[in-house]
RODO-961499 format. One record per residue (C-alpha): x, y, z. Coordinates in steps of 0.001 Angstrom, whole numbers, padded with zeros to 6 digits, always signed. Layout:
BEGIN
XYZ ...
***
This chain:
BEGIN
-076951-078936+003771 -080035-080569+002274 -083701-079652+002227 -086348-081861+000566 -083547-084056-000841 -082096-081049-002662 -078747-079401-001927 -079000-075755-000944 -076482-073613-002819 -074128-071751-000479 -071669-070490-003088 -071454-069639-006760 -068680-070244-009270 -067953-067331-011596 -067145-068528-015103 -065950-065116-016277 -065849-063595-019736 -063542-066109-021415 -061412-069143-020724 -058541-067984-022938 -055518-067072-020816 -054224-064520-023328 -057577-062706-023447 -057760-062802-019660 -054368-061072-019469 -055589-058433-021914 -058760-057878-019888 -056674-057667-016711 -054328-055053-018196 -057123-052896-019622 -059230-053133-016454 -056262-052255-014261 -055372-049225-016428 -058937-047896-016378 -059228-048567-012648 -055986-046725-011893 -057269-043753-013887 -060891-043703-012692 -060430-044233-008950 -057733-041567-008290 -059507-039195-010681 -062766-039388-008745 -060957-039101-005415 -059137-036004-006703 -062461-034435-007706 -063899-035088-004241 -060847-033706-002410 -060735-030612-004643 -064394-029792-003988 -064032-030404-000238 -060841-028343+000110 -061944-025284-001877 -064582-023141-000067 -065368-021418-003369 -066734-024661-004785 -069811-024765-002580 -072359-024230-005357 -075034-026914-005895 -073366-028017-009131 -070130-028937-007343 -072030-030585-004504 -073773-032842-007006 -070520-033404-008913 -068731-034505-005736 -071470-037018-004966 -071377-038283-008544 -067621-038845-008240 -068152-040702-004957 -070822-042937-006489 -068659-043617-009518 -065617-044493-007401 -067671-046748-005112 -069329-048458-008064 -065990-049338-009652 -064701-050608-006298 -067459-053237-006003 -066574-055390-009010 -063152-054486-010396 -060782-055457-007520 -062355-058892-007131 -062364-059415-010900 -058645-058588-011100 -057902-061144-008376 -060191-063822-009839 -058463-063675-013221 -055444-065435-011689 -057496-067766-009499 -058047-071338-010594 -061489-071513-009008 -063464-068286-008926 -065834-068785-005994 -068138-066270-004320 -070367-067142-001380 -074132-066708-001552 -074066-063874+000992 -071240-062067-000803 -073087-062476-004093 -076270-060921-002708 -074248-058130-001102 -072461-057387-004358 -075742-057402-006259 -077332-055029-003733 -074575-052417-003899 -074352-052651-007688 -077989-051654-008084 -077938-049271-005118 -075023-047218-006427 -075931-047656-010095 -079519-046552-009554 -078391-043643-007402 -075941-042546-010101 -078645-042554-012779 -081013-040520-010607 -078261-038071-009670 -077659-037365-013369 -081328-036366-013642 -080956-034077-010621 -077889-032457-012199 -079806-031979-015456 -082580-030206-013538 -079992-028019-011833 -078585-026986-015229 -082108-026323-016490 -082751-023856-013668 -079321-022237-014066 -079685-021716-017830 -083412-021210-018352 -084288-019477-015057 -081048-017761-013991 -082787-014982-012012 -084662-017537-009917 -081717-019905-009421 -080755-018804-005909 -084392-018998-004811 -085218-022360-006366 -081904-024044-005530 -081821-023086-001867 -079589-025134+000493 -082603-027045+001818 -083800-027932-001681 -080268-028984-002676 -079982-031399+000232 -083395-032880-000523 -082440-033282-004188 -079166-034869-003095 -080925-037308-000771 -083475-038375-003397 -081014-040340-005627 -079616-042215-002634 -083108-043091-001423 -084280-044022-004912 -081256-046246-005505 -081766-047926-002122 -085438-048704-002792 -084647-049964-006291 -081900-052262-005028 -083895-053454-002016 -086717-054639-004282 -084243-056603-006408 -082628-058273-003402 -085900-059137-001641 -087212-060843-004775 -084018-062897-005135 -083885-063868-001454 -087266-065552-001822 -085974-067820-004592 -084659-071332-003814 -081222-072270-005174 -080602-075987-005123 -079100-076991-008463 -076323-075577-010656 -074198-072806-009200 -072154-071596-012196 -072680-067910-013019 -071937-067019-016617 -070295-063721-015658 -067411-062274-013648 -069733-060748-011027 -073184-061359-009551 -076086-059726-011344 -079816-060295-011435 -080273-062094-014802 -077556-064682-014182 -078598-065368-010586 -082295-065787-011434 -081473-068410-014078 -080091-070682-011347 -083260-070692-009232 -085017-074044-008774 -088491-072717-009461 -090548-070909-012043 -089184-067352-012161 -091506-065853-014781 -093334-063629-012278 -090108-062569-010583 -088518-061707-013912 -091514-059531-014820 -091198-057650-011541 -087455-057241-012078 -087979-055935-015604 -090668-053533-014400 -088482-052285-011550 -085366-051739-013663 -087365-050551-016676 -089245-047966-014637 -086021-046553-013209 -084384-046453-016640 -087443-044843-018241 -087715-042163-015561 -084019-041294-015852 -084078-041314-019655 -087160-039077-019894 -085818-036752-017202 -082512-036285-019026 -084174-036015-022437 -086731-033410-021377 -084255-031308-019381 -081590-031085-022064 -084156-030680-024855 -085563-027610-023068 -082044-026297-022467 -081086-026687-026135 -084302-024995-027297 -083717-022146-024856 -080111-021640-025969 -081164-021775-029643 -083870-019175-029018 -081420-016882-027233 -078910-017159-030083 -081652-016441-032639 -082819-013376-030711 -079242-012132-030355 -078776-012491-034108 -081959-010540-034842 -080940-007850-032369 -077536-007513-034031 -079136-007161-037477 -081572-004499-036234 -078765-002562-034588 -076752-002752-037821 -079627-001383-039924 -080344+001306-037350 -076687+002335-037351 -076634+002479-041185 -079782+004629-041295 -078291+007056-038795 -075140+007443-040869 -077216+008004-044015 -079192+010852-042478 -076028+012484-041200 -074512+012723-044679 -075123+015935-046730 
***
């Protein structure tokens, strides 16, 4: 198919990490081992939380969703990569590439945001234990659970919409073993400076929000735990002195 005397790209060729067959076998073995461990492990976590009525606390609800996101994220790239290692020509269609890119950022962004939600949950549980049941009500938990999914969807949708507006008419070799934003943008047949700025702002904003959320939450938790330990130590010393004074007065 041609438009303006230029061939429209309908598929991409994945170059992969290396062309060495021995290194490819090593990558295949390591990836397969990690995949066999990670996928059943996350599924076991999900089934355990679903089957045990006692694990209905917000923490386990968030943990089950984190395991689901992690399992889904590994399922997007790894199986295809394992198959492509033994393929002579590693080809992925344009639609499959965009789909893979969308779910990578959707699930990855959702996983980052969910970690922030879990950090906030631990902050309330440790620093405000008496208010935990009030603050983390079922309605609030479901809203907090929905927020990472919605945030990941919006983040990924922005990335995909920006890429869909780019023309691809020249080289179609991706210097990677999966489709991702930086490699795909490099193949566009137009100036991508503005698009790259928007991509950096989008991804950078998400990363900054997650990083600051995690940093602030756990910094407050550590300060609170340190203060409690310091107060417990002072209380123990005061009780020791008080006990010694009592014994001294009791002696003749």
